C-alpha positions in Angstrom: 17.6 14.8 -24.3 18.8 17.8 -22.4 19.6 17.7 -18.7 17.2 19.3 -16.3 19.0 18.6 -13.0 22.5 18.6 -14.3 22.7 14.9 -13.6 22.0 13.3 -16.9 21.5 9.7 -15.9 19.0 10.8 -13.2 17.0 12.9 -15.7 16.9 9.9 -18.1 15.6 7.6 -15.3 12.9 10.1 -14.4 11.9 10.4 -18.0 11.2 6.6 -17.9 9.1 6.9 -14.8 7.2 9.9 -16.4 6.5 7.8 -19.5 5.2 4.9 -17.4 2.7 7.1 -15.5 0.3 6.6 -18.5 0.5 2.8 -18.1 2.7 -0.2 -19.0 4.8 0.1 -22.1 6.8 -2.3 -24.1 10.4 -1.4 -24.7 9.7 0.1 -28.2 7.0 2.3 -26.8 9.2 3.4 -24.0 12.0 4.4 -26.4 9.4 6.4 -28.5 8.0 8.1 -25.4 11.4 9.1 -23.9 13.6 9.6 -27.0 16.3 7.5 -25.3 18.4 5.0 -27.3 17.0 1.6 -27.0 20.0 0.1 -25.1 19.9 3.1 -22.6 16.1 2.8 -22.0 16.4 -0.9 -21.4 19.4 -0.6 -19.1 17.8 2.1 -17.0 14.4 0.4 -16.8 16.0 -2.9 -15.6 18.0 -0.9 -13.0 14.9 0.8 -11.8 13.2 -2.6 -11.6 15.9 -3.8 -9.2 15.0 -1.0 -6.8 11.2 -1.7 -7.1 10.5 1.5 -9.0 9.6 -0.3 -12.2 8.0 -3.8 -12.6 7.2 -5.9 -15.6 3.8 -7.4 -16.2 3.2 -11.0 -17.6 3.6 -9.7 -21.1 7.0 -8.2 -20.4 5.9 -4.6 -20.5 7.4 -2.1 -18.1 5.2 -0.3 -15.6 5.5 1.6 -12.3 6.9 -0.7 -9.6 5.5 -1.6 -6.1 7.6 1.0 -4.3 6.1 3.9 -6.2 2.6 2.5 -6.2 2.8 2.0 -2.4 3.9 5.6 -1.9 1.1 6.8 -4.2 -1.4 4.7 -2.3 -0.3 6.1 1.0 -0.8 9.7 -0.2 -4.2 8.9 -1.6 -5.2 7.1 1.6 -4.3 9.9 4.0 -7.8 11.6 4.2 -9.6 8.3 4.7 -7.1 7.3 7.4 -7.5 10.6 9.2 -11.3 10.2 9.2 -10.9 6.7 10.5 -8.6 7.8 13.4 -11.1 10.5 14.3 -14.0 8.1 14.2 -12.3 5.4 16.3 -9.9 7.3 18.5 -7.3 4.6 17.8 -4.1 4.3 15.8 -4.6 3.4 12.1 -2.3 2.0 9.5 -2.1 1.1 5.9 -0.2 -2.1 4.9 0.8 -3.6 1.6 2.1 -7.1 0.9 5.8 -7.6 0.2 6.5 -11.3 -0.4 5.8 -13.1 2.9 5.8 -9.9 4.9 3.5 -6.9 5.3 4.9 -3.4 5.0 3.4 -0.4 6.8 3.2 2.5 4.3 1.2 4.9 6.4 0.6 5.2 10.1 -1.4 7.7 12.2 -1.2 7.4 16.0 -4.0 7.6 18.5 -4.2 10.8 20.6 -4.4 8.6 23.7 -1.3 8.3 25.9 -1.6 4.5 25.8 -1.6 3.5 22.1 -0.1 1.2 19.6 2.8 2.6 17.5 3.7 1.1 14.1 6.4 3.0 12.2 6.1 3.7 8.5 8.5 1.3 6.9 8.0 -1.4 9.5 8.0 -4.9 8.0 5.9 -7.3 10.0 5.0 -11.0 9.6 2.2 -11.9 7.3 1.0 -14.9 9.3 -0.1 -13.0 12.4 -2.4 -10.0 12.8 -5.6 -8.9 11.2 -3.8 -7.1 8.3 -1.9 -10.3 7.6 -5.2 -12.2 7.2 -6.5 -9.6 4.8 -3.4 -9.5 2.7 -3.3 -13.3 2.5 -6.9 -13.2 1.3 -8.4 -15.4 4.0 -11.6 -13.4 4.5 -14.6 -15.6 4.0 -16.6 -14.8 0.9 -19.8 -14.1 2.8 -18.1 -12.6 5.8 -18.5 -9.1 7.3 -15.7 -7.6 5.2 -13.1 -7.4 7.9 -10.7 -9.5 9.9 -9.7 -9.2 13.5 -6.9 -10.4 15.8 -6.5 -10.3 19.6 -3.0 -10.6 21.1 -1.7 -12.4 18.1 1.4 -10.3 17.5 1.6 -8.3 20.8 0.2 -9.0 24.2 -2.6 -6.6 25.3 -3.2 -5.4 21.7 -6.1 -6.1 19.4 -6.7 -5.0 15.8 -9.2 -5.2 13.0 -8.5 -4.7 9.2 -10.4 -4.4 6.0 -9.2 -4.9 2.4 -8.6 -2.2 -0.2 -9.7 -3.6 -3.5 -7.8 -2.5 -6.7 -9.1 -2.0 -10.2 -8.6 -5.7 -11.1 -10.6 -6.9 -8.0 -7.5 -7.9 -6.1 -6.6 -6.9 -2.6 -3.9 -4.3 -2.9 -3.7 -3.1 0.7 -5.2 -3.4 4.2 -6.5 -0.6 6.4 -6.1 -1.3 10.1 -7.2 0.0 13.5 -5.2 -1.2 16.5 -5.1 -0.4 20.2 -5.0 -1.7 23.7 -7.7 -4.3 24.5 -9.0 -2.2 27.3 -10.4 0.2 24.7 -10.8 -2.0 21.6 -12.3 -4.8 23.6 -11.7 -8.4 22.5 -14.0 -7.9 19.6 -12.4 -5.0 17.6 -14.1 -6.1 14.4 -17.5 -5.6 15.9 -16.5 -2.3 17.3 -14.8 -0.8 14.3 -15.8 -2.9 11.4 -18.2 -0.5 9.7 -15.8 2.4 9.9 -13.0 0.2 8.6 -14.9 -1.0 5.6 -16.0 2.5 4.8 -12.4 3.8 5.0 -11.0 0.9 2.9 -13.7 1.5 0.2 -12.8 5.2 0.1 -9.1 4.3 -0.4 -10.1 1.9 -3.2 -12.2 4.6 -4.9 -9.3 7.1 -4.7 -6.8 4.7 -6.1 -9.1 3.6 -8.9 -9.7 7.2 -10.0 -6.0 7.8 -10.6 
């Protein structure tokens, strides 16, 4: 294949990612789609897997990895998160699970001077906080569709979170609202639950439509 950027190995790696946008592929299909030699396609796909840009499914097929899918989800979620911040007046976040941690992939701050701040890229414990509960799947089957926490991770802060459900019915992310208890009260789920669930469902619809 000819070089587009002038850096051949980069162009070849991008051709693999482009081919995987259509869905998971076995190595043979990947070779056919990219025109790369079999050994080159395999070597680059495995290297991309190390960096989280490619992942293999249980059948061994290559697909887009968690780093890319998280970035795509963050972009798709932005309108819903903006509406949620406007509706609640508090900081909102989008988290995905990374092993035994949760990773913030999108964060919009409250306009209030006193607010919670979670940086994009922050890696937080999975065993505390409402988003951790959602990503661990501990929501009751007949519950309200959200989880809440009060001063679990940080004193004076409360949060509520709702699950984003993927195409396969699994929880792929958590949408959260957080702020000082003086505004959220000690029952943030009751206060923001309906808006949270609406936002999480909107993100799920957007991701399923891709």
